[in-house]
C-alpha positions as CSV (number, residue, x, y, z in Angstrom):
1,M,87.0,-34.9,-97.1
2,C,86.7,-32.9,-100.3
3,G,89.3,-33.0,-103.0
4,I,91.2,-30.1,-104.5
5,V,93.5,-30.0,-107.5
6,G,95.2,-27.1,-109.3
7,Y,97.5,-26.7,-112.3
8,T,99.4,-24.0,-114.1
9,G,101.8,-24.5,-116.9
10,S,101.9,-24.9,-120.6
11,R,99.7,-28.0,-121.0
12,P,95.9,-28.0,-121.2
13,A,94.7,-27.8,-117.6
14,A,91.3,-29.5,-117.7
15,P,92.5,-33.1,-118.5
16,I,95.1,-32.8,-115.7
17,L,92.5,-31.5,-113.2
18,L,90.1,-34.3,-114.1
19,D,92.8,-36.9,-113.8
20,G,93.8,-35.5,-110.4
21,L,90.2,-35.5,-109.2
22,S,89.8,-39.1,-110.2
23,K,92.7,-40.0,-107.9
24,L,90.9,-38.3,-105.1
25,E,87.5,-40.0,-105.5
26,Y,88.3,-42.2,-102.5
27,R,87.9,-39.1,-100.3
28,G,84.2,-39.1,-100.9
29,Y,82.1,-36.5,-102.8
30,D,78.7,-35.6,-104.1
31,S,79.5,-33.1,-106.8
32,A,82.5,-31.8,-108.8
33,G,83.6,-28.7,-110.7
34,L,86.4,-27.0,-112.7
35,A,87.5,-23.5,-113.3
36,V,90.0,-23.0,-116.2
37,R,91.6,-19.8,-117.6
38,C,93.1,-19.4,-121.1
39,G,95.6,-16.5,-120.8
40,T,94.0,-13.2,-120.0
41,Q,90.5,-14.5,-120.8
42,L,87.8,-14.9,-118.1
43,A,87.8,-18.1,-116.1
44,E,85.3,-20.6,-117.3
45,V,83.4,-22.6,-114.6
46,V,81.7,-26.0,-115.1
47,K,80.0,-28.0,-112.4
48,A,78.1,-31.2,-112.1
49,T,76.4,-33.3,-109.4
50,G,76.9,-37.0,-108.8
51,K,79.9,-38.9,-110.1
52,L,83.0,-37.3,-111.6
53,R,82.2,-38.8,-115.0
54,N,79.2,-36.5,-115.2
55,L,81.6,-33.5,-115.1
56,A,84.0,-35.2,-117.5
57,E,81.3,-35.8,-120.0
58,K,80.1,-32.2,-119.7
59,V,83.5,-30.9,-120.8
60,D,84.3,-33.7,-123.2
61,Y,86.9,-35.0,-120.8
62,G,88.6,-31.6,-120.8
63,R,88.8,-31.1,-124.5
64,A,86.0,-28.6,-124.5
65,L,87.6,-26.4,-121.8
66,P,90.7,-24.7,-123.2
67,G,93.2,-23.1,-120.9
68,T,96.5,-23.8,-119.1
69,C,95.7,-22.6,-115.6
70,G,92.9,-24.1,-113.5
71,I,91.5,-25.4,-110.3
72,G,89.1,-28.4,-109.6
73,H,87.2,-29.7,-106.7
74,T,85.1,-32.7,-105.6
75,R,82.7,-31.6,-102.8
76,W,81.5,-33.4,-99.7
77,A,78.4,-31.5,-98.6
78,T,78.7,-29.8,-95.2
79,H,77.0,-26.3,-95.5
80,G,74.4,-26.5,-98.2
81,E,72.7,-29.4,-100.0
82,P,74.6,-31.4,-102.6
83,T,73.4,-29.4,-105.6
84,Q,75.0,-28.0,-108.7
85,T,74.6,-24.5,-107.3
86,N,76.4,-25.4,-104.1
87,A,79.2,-27.3,-106.0
88,H,82.6,-25.7,-106.3
89,P,84.2,-23.6,-107.7
90,H,82.5,-20.5,-106.3
91,V,82.8,-17.0,-107.5
92,S,82.9,-13.5,-106.0
93,G,80.3,-12.1,-108.3
94,N,76.5,-12.5,-108.2
95,A,76.2,-15.3,-110.8
96,T,73.6,-18.0,-110.4
97,G,76.3,-20.4,-109.3
98,S,74.8,-23.3,-111.3
99,A,75.3,-22.0,-114.8
100,S,78.4,-23.0,-116.8
101,G,80.5,-20.6,-118.8
102,P,82.8,-17.6,-118.4
103,V,82.5,-15.6,-115.2
104,E,83.0,-11.9,-114.7
105,S,84.1,-12.3,-111.1
106,N,87.3,-11.0,-109.7
107,V,87.9,-14.2,-107.7
108,V,87.2,-17.8,-108.3
109,G,88.0,-20.4,-105.7
110,V,87.6,-23.9,-104.2
111,H,87.8,-24.8,-100.6
112,N,88.0,-27.8,-98.2
113,G,87.0,-27.4,-94.6
114,I,84.4,-25.6,-92.5
115,I,84.2,-21.9,-91.7
116,E,82.7,-21.7,-88.2
117,N,81.8,-18.0,-88.3
118,Y,80.5,-17.9,-91.8
119,E,77.1,-16.6,-90.8
120,E,78.7,-13.6,-89.1
121,L,80.9,-12.9,-92.1
122,K,77.9,-13.3,-94.4
123,E,76.0,-10.6,-92.6
124,K,79.0,-8.3,-92.9
125,L,79.2,-8.9,-96.6
126,L,75.4,-8.4,-97.1
127,S,75.7,-5.0,-95.5
128,H,78.4,-4.1,-98.1
129,G,76.1,-5.0,-101.0
130,Y,77.2,-8.6,-101.7
131,Q,74.5,-11.1,-102.8
132,F,74.7,-14.9,-102.3
133,Y,73.5,-17.6,-104.7
134,S,74.5,-20.7,-102.6
135,G,74.1,-22.1,-99.1
136,T,77.8,-22.7,-98.7
137,D,80.4,-21.3,-96.3
138,T,82.8,-21.4,-99.3
139,E,81.0,-18.7,-101.2
140,V,81.3,-16.5,-98.1
141,L,85.0,-17.1,-98.0
142,I,85.5,-16.2,-101.7
143,K,83.5,-13.0,-101.4
144,L,85.4,-12.0,-98.2
145,V,88.7,-12.3,-100.1
146,D,87.1,-10.2,-102.9
147,Y,86.0,-7.6,-100.3
148,Y,89.5,-7.1,-98.9
149,Y,91.0,-7.2,-102.4
150,K,88.8,-4.3,-103.5
151,K,89.0,-2.4,-100.3
152,Y,92.8,-2.3,-99.7
153,K,94.0,-2.7,-103.3
154,L,97.3,-4.3,-102.1
155,G,97.1,-7.5,-104.1
156,P,95.9,-11.1,-103.7
157,M,98.3,-12.0,-100.8
158,D,97.2,-9.1,-98.6
159,A,93.5,-9.9,-99.2
160,I,94.1,-13.6,-98.4
161,N,96.0,-12.7,-95.2
162,R,93.2,-10.4,-94.0
163,M,90.7,-13.2,-94.7
164,M,92.7,-15.7,-92.7
165,V,92.8,-13.3,-89.7
166,R,89.1,-12.7,-89.9
167,T,87.9,-16.3,-90.2
168,R,87.5,-19.2,-87.7
169,G,87.6,-22.8,-88.8
170,S,89.5,-24.9,-91.2
171,Y,90.4,-24.5,-94.9
172,A,92.5,-25.5,-97.8
173,L,91.8,-22.8,-100.3
174,A,92.8,-22.4,-103.9
175,L,92.0,-19.1,-105.7
176,M,92.4,-17.5,-109.2
177,F,92.3,-13.7,-109.6
178,R,91.1,-12.2,-112.8
179,D,94.0,-9.6,-112.7
180,Y,96.7,-12.3,-112.3
181,P,96.4,-14.8,-115.3
182,G,98.5,-18.0,-115.0
183,E,98.7,-17.8,-111.2
184,I,97.0,-19.7,-108.4
185,Y,96.9,-18.5,-104.8
186,A,96.6,-21.0,-101.9
187,A,96.1,-20.8,-98.2
188,R,95.8,-23.5,-95.5
189,R,94.6,-23.9,-91.9
190,D,94.1,-27.5,-90.5
191,S,93.0,-29.0,-93.9
192,P,95.7,-30.8,-95.9
193,M,97.3,-29.4,-99.0
194,I,100.4,-30.1,-101.0
195,I,102.1,-28.2,-103.8
196,G,104.2,-29.9,-106.5
197,V,106.6,-28.4,-109.0
198,G,107.9,-29.7,-112.3
199,E,109.7,-28.3,-115.3
200,G,107.7,-25.1,-116.2
201,E,104.6,-26.3,-114.4
202,S,103.1,-26.4,-110.9
203,F,100.4,-28.5,-109.2
204,L,98.2,-28.2,-106.1
205,A,96.3,-31.0,-104.4
206,S,94.7,-32.3,-101.3
207,D,96.7,-35.5,-101.4
208,I,99.8,-36.9,-103.1
209,P,98.0,-39.5,-105.4
210,A,96.4,-36.6,-107.4
211,I,99.7,-35.3,-108.7
212,L,102.1,-38.3,-108.3
213,K,101.8,-39.0,-112.0
214,Y,103.2,-35.6,-112.9
215,T,105.8,-34.8,-110.2
216,R,107.5,-36.2,-107.1
217,Q,108.8,-32.9,-105.9
218,V,106.3,-31.4,-103.4
219,Y,106.0,-28.8,-100.7
220,Y,103.9,-29.3,-97.6
221,I,102.4,-25.9,-96.9
222,G,102.0,-25.3,-93.2
223,D,99.1,-23.9,-91.1
224,L,98.4,-20.2,-91.6
225,Q,100.7,-20.1,-94.6
226,C,99.9,-18.8,-98.1
227,A,101.4,-19.6,-101.5
228,R,101.7,-17.9,-104.9
229,I,101.9,-20.6,-107.5
230,L,103.3,-19.8,-111.0
231,P,104.4,-22.2,-113.7
232,G,107.4,-24.1,-112.3
233,Q,107.9,-22.0,-109.2
234,V,106.2,-21.3,-105.8
235,Q,106.5,-18.5,-103.3
236,F,105.4,-18.9,-99.7
237,F,104.3,-16.3,-97.2
238,D,103.4,-16.2,-93.5
239,L,100.4,-14.5,-92.0
240,N,102.3,-11.2,-91.9
241,G,102.9,-11.3,-95.6
242,D,106.6,-12.0,-95.3
243,E,108.1,-14.4,-97.7
244,I,109.3,-17.7,-96.1
245,Q,111.2,-20.7,-97.4
246,L,109.8,-24.3,-97.2
247,E,111.7,-27.5,-97.8
248,L,111.1,-29.3,-101.1
249,T,110.4,-33.0,-100.4
250,T,110.8,-35.9,-102.8
251,V,107.9,-38.4,-102.7
252,T,109.3,-42.0,-102.7
253,W,106.1,-43.8,-103.5
254,D,105.8,-45.6,-106.8
255,A,103.1,-44.1,-109.0
256,E,101.9,-47.6,-109.6
257,A,101.2,-48.0,-105.9
258,A,98.2,-45.7,-106.4
259,E,96.8,-47.8,-109.2
260,K,94.7,-51.0,-109.0
261,E,97.3,-53.2,-110.9
262,G,94.7,-55.7,-112.1
263,Y,92.7,-56.0,-108.8
264,E,89.0,-55.4,-109.0
265,H,89.1,-52.9,-106.2
266,F,91.7,-50.9,-104.3
267,M,90.6,-52.5,-101.1
268,L,91.4,-56.0,-102.3
269,K,94.8,-54.8,-103.6
270,E,95.6,-53.1,-100.3
271,I,94.6,-56.2,-98.3
272,H,97.1,-58.2,-100.4
273,E,99.7,-55.4,-99.8
274,Q,99.7,-56.0,-96.1
275,P,102.6,-58.4,-95.9
276,K,104.8,-55.7,-97.6
277,A,103.4,-52.9,-95.5
278,V,104.1,-54.8,-92.3
279,R,107.5,-56.0,-93.5
280,D,108.6,-52.5,-94.6
281,T,107.5,-51.0,-91.3
282,L,109.2,-53.6,-89.2
283,N,112.4,-53.3,-91.3
284,S,112.5,-49.5,-90.7
285,L,112.4,-50.1,-86.9
286,V,114.3,-53.4,-86.4
287,K,118.0,-53.1,-87.3
288,D,120.8,-55.6,-86.5
289,G,118.6,-57.6,-84.2
290,R,117.5,-54.7,-82.1
291,I,114.5,-52.3,-82.1
292,D,115.8,-48.9,-83.0
293,L,113.5,-46.0,-82.3
294,S,116.2,-43.3,-82.7
295,G,114.8,-42.2,-86.0
296,A,111.8,-41.0,-84.0
297,G,114.0,-39.3,-81.4
298,I,112.9,-41.8,-78.8
299,T,115.7,-42.7,-76.4
300,D,115.9,-45.4,-73.7
301,E,116.2,-42.5,-71.2
302,L,112.9,-41.1,-72.4
303,L,111.2,-44.5,-72.2
304,G,112.5,-45.0,-68.7
305,E,110.7,-41.9,-67.6
306,V,107.3,-42.9,-68.9
307,S,104.9,-43.6,-66.0
308,S,101.7,-44.2,-68.1
309,V,100.6,-44.2,-71.7
310,C,97.5,-42.5,-73.2
311,I,96.5,-43.3,-76.8
312,A,94.2,-41.0,-78.7
313,A,92.9,-41.8,-82.2
314,C,89.7,-42.1,-84.3
315,G,88.1,-45.0,-86.2
316,S,90.4,-47.9,-87.2
317,A,93.3,-46.1,-85.6
318,W,91.5,-46.1,-82.3
319,H,91.1,-49.9,-82.8
320,V,94.8,-50.1,-83.2
321,G,95.1,-48.3,-79.9
322,M,92.7,-50.8,-78.3
323,V,94.9,-53.7,-79.4
324,S,98.0,-51.9,-78.3
325,Q,96.5,-51.3,-74.9
326,Y,96.3,-55.0,-74.2
327,V,99.8,-55.6,-75.5
328,L,101.4,-52.6,-73.7
329,E,99.9,-53.3,-70.4
330,D,100.8,-57.0,-70.5
331,M,104.3,-56.4,-71.6
332,T,105.3,-53.3,-69.7
333,G,103.1,-53.3,-66.6
334,L,102.3,-49.7,-67.1
335,P,98.7,-48.3,-67.0
336,V,97.4,-47.6,-70.5
337,R,94.2,-45.7,-71.5
338,V,92.8,-45.4,-75.0
339,E,90.7,-42.4,-75.8
340,L,88.6,-41.4,-78.8
341,A,90.4,-38.2,-80.0
342,S,87.0,-36.5,-80.5
343,E,86.4,-37.0,-76.7
344,F,90.0,-36.4,-75.5
345,R,90.0,-32.9,-76.9
346,Y,87.1,-31.9,-74.8
347,R,87.9,-33.6,-71.5
348,N,90.1,-32.6,-68.7
349,L,92.0,-35.8,-68.1
350,P,94.0,-36.2,-65.0
351,L,97.2,-37.3,-66.7
352,D,100.5,-37.6,-64.9
353,P,103.3,-35.3,-66.1
354,H,105.3,-38.4,-67.2
355,T,102.4,-39.7,-69.3
356,L,103.4,-40.3,-72.9
357,V,100.5,-39.4,-75.3
358,I,100.5,-41.4,-78.5
359,V,98.3,-40.2,-81.4
360,I,97.7,-42.5,-84.4
361,S,96.5,-41.4,-87.8
362,Q,97.0,-42.7,-91.3
363,S,96.8,-39.3,-93.0
364,G,98.4,-37.3,-90.3
365,E,95.6,-34.7,-90.9
366,T,92.7,-36.2,-88.9
367,A,91.1,-33.1,-87.3
368,D,90.2,-34.5,-83.9
369,T,93.5,-36.4,-83.5
370,L,95.4,-33.2,-84.4
371,A,93.4,-31.3,-81.7
372,A,94.2,-34.1,-79.2
373,L,97.9,-33.8,-80.0
374,R,97.8,-30.0,-79.5
375,K,96.0,-30.4,-76.2
376,A,98.6,-32.8,-75.0
377,K,101.4,-30.4,-76.0
378,E,99.7,-27.5,-74.2
379,A,99.8,-29.7,-71.1
380,S,103.6,-30.1,-71.7
381,L,103.3,-33.9,-72.1
382,H,105.6,-35.9,-74.3
383,T,103.9,-36.8,-77.6
384,L,104.5,-39.6,-80.1
385,A,102.7,-39.8,-83.5
386,V,102.2,-42.9,-85.5
387,V,101.5,-41.7,-89.1
388,N,101.8,-42.8,-92.7
389,V,102.3,-39.5,-94.4
390,V,105.7,-37.7,-94.2
391,G,105.3,-34.0,-93.8
392,S,101.7,-34.2,-92.6
393,T,100.5,-31.8,-90.0
394,I,100.5,-34.3,-87.1
395,A,104.0,-35.5,-88.2
396,R,105.3,-31.9,-88.1
397,E,103.8,-31.0,-84.8
398,A,104.4,-34.1,-82.7
399,E,107.5,-34.3,-80.6
400,H,108.3,-37.8,-81.9
401,V,107.1,-39.6,-85.0
402,L,107.0,-43.3,-85.9
403,Y,106.3,-43.6,-89.6
404,T,104.4,-46.5,-91.0
405,L,105.5,-47.6,-94.5
406,A,102.2,-48.6,-95.9
407,G,102.4,-46.4,-99.0
408,P,99.3,-44.7,-100.5
409,E,96.1,-46.2,-99.3
410,I,93.2,-45.4,-101.6
411,A,90.2,-47.4,-100.4
412,V,88.1,-45.6,-97.8
413,A,88.1,-48.7,-95.6
414,T,91.7,-49.0,-94.2
415,T,93.5,-52.3,-94.2
416,K,97.2,-52.0,-94.8
417,A,97.6,-48.8,-92.8
418,Y,95.9,-50.5,-89.9
419,S,98.3,-53.4,-90.1
420,A,101.3,-51.2,-90.4
421,Q,100.2,-49.1,-87.4
422,L,99.9,-52.3,-85.4
423,A,103.5,-53.3,-86.4
424,A,104.8,-50.0,-85.3
425,M,103.0,-50.2,-81.9
426,Y,104.3,-53.8,-81.4
427,C,107.9,-52.5,-81.8
428,F,107.3,-49.7,-79.4
429,A,105.7,-52.0,-76.8
430,V,108.6,-54.5,-77.0
431,Q,111.2,-51.8,-76.6
432,L,109.4,-50.1,-73.8
433,A,109.1,-53.5,-72.0
434,K,112.9,-54.1,-72.5
435,V,113.9,-50.7,-71.1
436,R,111.7,-51.3,-68.1
437,G,113.3,-54.6,-67.4
438,R,110.1,-56.6,-68.0
439,V,111.6,-58.6,-70.9
440,E,114.9,-60.5,-70.6
441,E,117.3,-60.8,-73.6
442,E,116.1,-64.3,-74.6
443,E,112.4,-63.3,-74.6
444,Y,113.3,-60.1,-76.4
445,A,115.0,-62.1,-79.2
446,R,111.9,-64.4,-79.4
447,Y,109.6,-61.4,-79.8
448,L,111.7,-60.1,-82.6
449,R,111.6,-63.5,-84.4
450,E,107.8,-63.5,-84.0
451,L,107.5,-60.0,-85.4
452,E,109.7,-60.9,-88.4
453,A,107.5,-63.9,-89.1
454,L,104.3,-61.9,-89.3
455,P,104.5,-60.9,-93.0
456,G,104.9,-64.5,-94.1
457,K,102.1,-65.6,-91.9
458,I,99.8,-62.9,-93.3
459,E,100.6,-64.3,-96.8
460,R,99.5,-67.7,-95.7
461,V,96.2,-66.3,-94.4
462,L,95.6,-64.7,-97.8
463,E,96.1,-68.0,-99.5
464,D,92.8,-69.2,-97.8
465,K,90.7,-66.4,-99.1
466,E,88.5,-68.6,-101.3
467,R,86.9,-70.2,-98.3
468,I,86.1,-66.8,-96.9
469,Q,84.6,-65.7,-100.2
470,W,82.4,-68.8,-100.3
471,F,81.2,-68.1,-96.7
472,A,80.6,-64.4,-97.6
473,S,78.4,-65.3,-100.6
474,K,76.3,-67.6,-98.3
475,Y,75.8,-64.8,-95.7
476,S,75.6,-61.7,-97.9
477,H,71.9,-61.4,-97.0
478,A,72.7,-61.1,-93.2
479,H,70.8,-58.2,-91.4
480,D,72.7,-58.4,-88.1
481,V,76.2,-59.6,-87.3
482,F,77.8,-59.7,-83.9
483,F,81.5,-60.0,-83.3
484,I,82.6,-61.3,-79.9
485,G,85.8,-62.0,-78.1
486,R,87.6,-61.5,-74.9
487,G,90.8,-59.5,-74.2
488,L,92.8,-58.8,-77.3
489,D,90.3,-60.8,-79.3
490,Y,87.6,-58.2,-78.4
491,A,89.9,-55.4,-79.5
492,V,90.3,-57.1,-83.0
493,S,86.5,-57.7,-83.1
494,L,86.0,-53.9,-83.1
495,E,87.9,-53.6,-86.3
496,G,86.1,-56.6,-87.9
497,S,82.7,-55.1,-87.1
498,L,83.7,-51.7,-88.5
499,K,84.9,-53.3,-91.8
500,M,81.5,-55.1,-92.0
501,K,79.3,-52.1,-91.5
502,E,81.3,-49.4,-93.4
503,I,81.5,-51.2,-96.7
504,S,78.7,-53.8,-96.8
505,Y,76.0,-51.6,-94.9
506,V,75.2,-54.7,-92.8
507,H,74.4,-53.8,-89.2
508,S,77.2,-55.2,-87.0
509,E,78.5,-54.7,-83.5
510,A,81.4,-55.9,-81.5
511,Y,81.0,-56.9,-77.9
512,A,83.2,-58.2,-75.2
513,A,81.9,-61.8,-75.0
514,G,81.3,-61.6,-71.2
515,E,78.8,-58.7,-71.8
516,L,76.4,-60.7,-73.9
517,K,74.3,-61.6,-70.9
518,H,74.0,-57.9,-69.9
519,G,71.5,-57.1,-72.6
520,T,72.9,-57.8,-76.0
521,I,71.9,-61.5,-76.2
522,S,68.3,-60.3,-76.4
523,L,69.1,-59.2,-80.0
524,V,70.1,-62.7,-81.0
525,E,67.5,-64.6,-83.0
526,N,67.2,-67.3,-85.5
527,G,69.7,-66.8,-88.3
528,T,71.8,-64.1,-86.6
529,L,75.4,-64.4,-87.5
530,V,77.8,-64.5,-84.5
531,I,81.5,-64.4,-85.2
532,G,83.8,-65.4,-82.4
533,V,87.5,-64.4,-82.4
534,L,89.3,-67.1,-80.4
535,T,93.1,-66.7,-80.2
536,Q,93.7,-66.1,-76.5
537,N,94.0,-69.6,-75.1
538,A,93.3,-68.7,-71.5
539,L,90.0,-67.1,-72.6
540,L,89.0,-69.4,-75.5
541,E,86.7,-71.8,-73.5
542,K,84.8,-68.9,-72.0
543,T,84.1,-67.3,-75.3
544,V,83.1,-70.6,-76.9
545,S,80.6,-71.0,-74.0
546,N,79.2,-67.5,-74.8
547,M,78.8,-68.6,-78.4
548,A,77.0,-71.7,-77.4
549,E,74.4,-69.6,-75.6
550,C,73.9,-67.7,-78.9
551,R,73.5,-70.9,-80.9
552,A,70.8,-72.1,-78.4
553,R,68.9,-69.0,-79.5
554,G,69.2,-69.7,-83.2
555,A,72.4,-68.0,-84.1
556,Y,74.8,-69.3,-86.9
557,L,78.3,-69.4,-85.5
558,M,81.6,-68.7,-87.2
559,G,84.8,-69.2,-85.3
560,L,88.1,-67.6,-86.1
561,T,91.1,-69.2,-84.3
562,S,94.6,-70.4,-84.6
563,Y,95.7,-73.7,-86.1
564,G,95.8,-76.3,-83.3
565,N,92.5,-75.2,-81.7
566,Y,90.6,-77.9,-83.6
567,S,88.1,-78.4,-80.8
568,V,86.5,-75.1,-81.9
569,E,85.1,-77.0,-85.0
570,D,82.9,-79.1,-82.7
571,E,81.3,-75.9,-81.2
572,V,80.6,-73.7,-84.3
573,N,79.1,-74.0,-87.8
574,F,82.1,-72.7,-89.7
575,T,85.8,-72.2,-88.8
576,I,88.6,-70.1,-90.2
577,Y,92.1,-70.8,-89.1
578,V,95.2,-68.6,-89.0
579,P,98.8,-69.6,-88.4
580,R,99.9,-69.8,-84.8
581,A,101.7,-66.7,-83.5
582,D,102.6,-65.1,-80.2
583,E,99.3,-64.1,-78.6
584,H,100.4,-60.5,-78.3
585,F,100.8,-60.3,-82.1
586,V,98.1,-62.6,-83.4
587,G,95.7,-59.7,-84.0
588,S,97.7,-58.9,-87.2
589,L,96.7,-62.3,-88.5
590,V,93.0,-62.6,-87.5
591,V,92.1,-59.2,-88.8
592,V,92.8,-60.3,-92.3
593,P,90.0,-62.8,-92.6
594,L,87.7,-60.1,-91.1
595,Q,88.8,-57.6,-93.7
596,L,88.2,-60.2,-96.5
597,L,84.8,-61.1,-95.0
598,G,83.6,-57.5,-95.1
599,Y,85.0,-57.1,-98.6
600,Y,83.4,-60.2,-100.1
601,I,80.0,-59.5,-98.6
602,S,80.1,-56.0,-100.0
603,V,81.0,-57.4,-103.5
604,A,78.2,-60.0,-103.2
605,R,75.8,-57.2,-102.4
606,G,76.9,-55.3,-105.5
607,L,78.2,-52.2,-103.6
608,D,80.9,-49.7,-104.3
609,V,83.6,-51.2,-102.1
610,D,86.2,-48.5,-102.4
611,K,83.8,-45.5,-101.9
612,P,81.1,-46.5,-99.5
613,R,78.2,-44.1,-99.1
614,N,78.5,-41.2,-96.7
615,L,82.1,-41.9,-95.8
616,A,85.4,-40.2,-96.6
617,K,89.0,-41.4,-96.4
618,S,90.3,-38.6,-94.2
619,V,88.1,-36.8,-91.7
620,T,89.8,-33.4,-91.8
621,V,86.9,-31.4,-90.3
622,E,85.2,-31.8,-86.9
């Protein structure tokens, strides 16, 4: 949710911090702040509400804030209103919290996450003479560290460890101590954090794009681990205070992949990157004419033991699971259930011991999905993660991992990560069906040819984007949009509806077409836009019939179907075609026009496409 950056080295810190925060704007925020130290001088704190440029202008884009060690933060309000006082960084002293300038405090810090027992901790600190200027749980956390630092006098790491034992909740925490100039201390539990190193300088961030411009050498700090960060070197410690060794990882993304490269918005760029994301993901899993899951540690023996599949995910990843459910059940004959991870973690599901639990997450840090994974592991079930970020918490904790090769995705509304996840799940489904004897060699080879053709077909869909742009400009005033389909088409409609509502703020819903008569059709009135997804030939006529009922009540109909289904034109007002593909995989094609439709309607309404209101890229708190 929030964004953290940190730097210590020989260069001015403030410009680097501002640059890093700008790379994290996609995570969503309502205020921002910096704390920078110049040698042994006091840390200087500056905060601003609203856009990051407000903070940048306040410090003359970093030029008015000298110092070579600092931390920065973009805040997404959880505890406390989005005010300058509640903005980070927070301090251990009794300053007003909103004023800018040098601070006398022992500890200055920034924090992502939620501290669940902060009220209890606040009462404890009040009894020890601490005063509070903000309504945040973060201020409580900083002052708790200060309390232990003063009480035990054993140094920053001991104080941090004691804080970690005492708190409940999630955090990625970066701290500067007055007595330790040039050093940053960090701690993590459930919220993402990476630490990068370069020649004589070190970096801290919530996500890779923030520091990719400066270094590709990163550490993924683990849960309940701490770090002491000095220029060009990092020490890691466990909860007992013992030093531990972490593996240094080289990030292979191109720095340019996190830039717009001439596109008006990141979302449009990432829509156009889908052919590459799908191609790269397929190429990582299909080798010499066979699907090879050995990189994930998945053997044919393991697949042969699977009696059922349970998929847990959130948001668009859950929609990937819904599409995968139809594909897996039809191909393998196994029962498949798809659960919202936020529900899975609190239910006692009657799962067979041979159930394979699949969790899907772009970031690999989604809080509810991580909790679902841990619950499945506690039940001794086999687990498989489909993630995009190497070294992420879910990737480290899952028994098996299928990596998607989508590269960095900056826009809040996912596009290429969704498509890459689908590609990975297609490969898994085909291989599981092959192992179970449900697919003969000839059909197996045909499926592989169909998969390999998907990137080229997505490119053909993108060539027709001008028609979608025209249609979007015509219907940008829509108040209600309904997406309908049957079977796999319904599953894809869920994602189309989400894209519409999350970036254009148009009310939209997706319904199984057969459910319209059970109440929903009462909402259809003159001018309502109804979009029918029509790619499953056995169900096409039934969905068209449902659409005709909507038209009789004044709806305007858009049909999305495959080339060859030209009879659809006679039944709807506007038709979009995609290339023909195997019906198991056609969802990868029809989702693209739905993404473009949401994008162009958002643009026509003059909205912030990449950073829609109230949303964040990664939901790392419950």
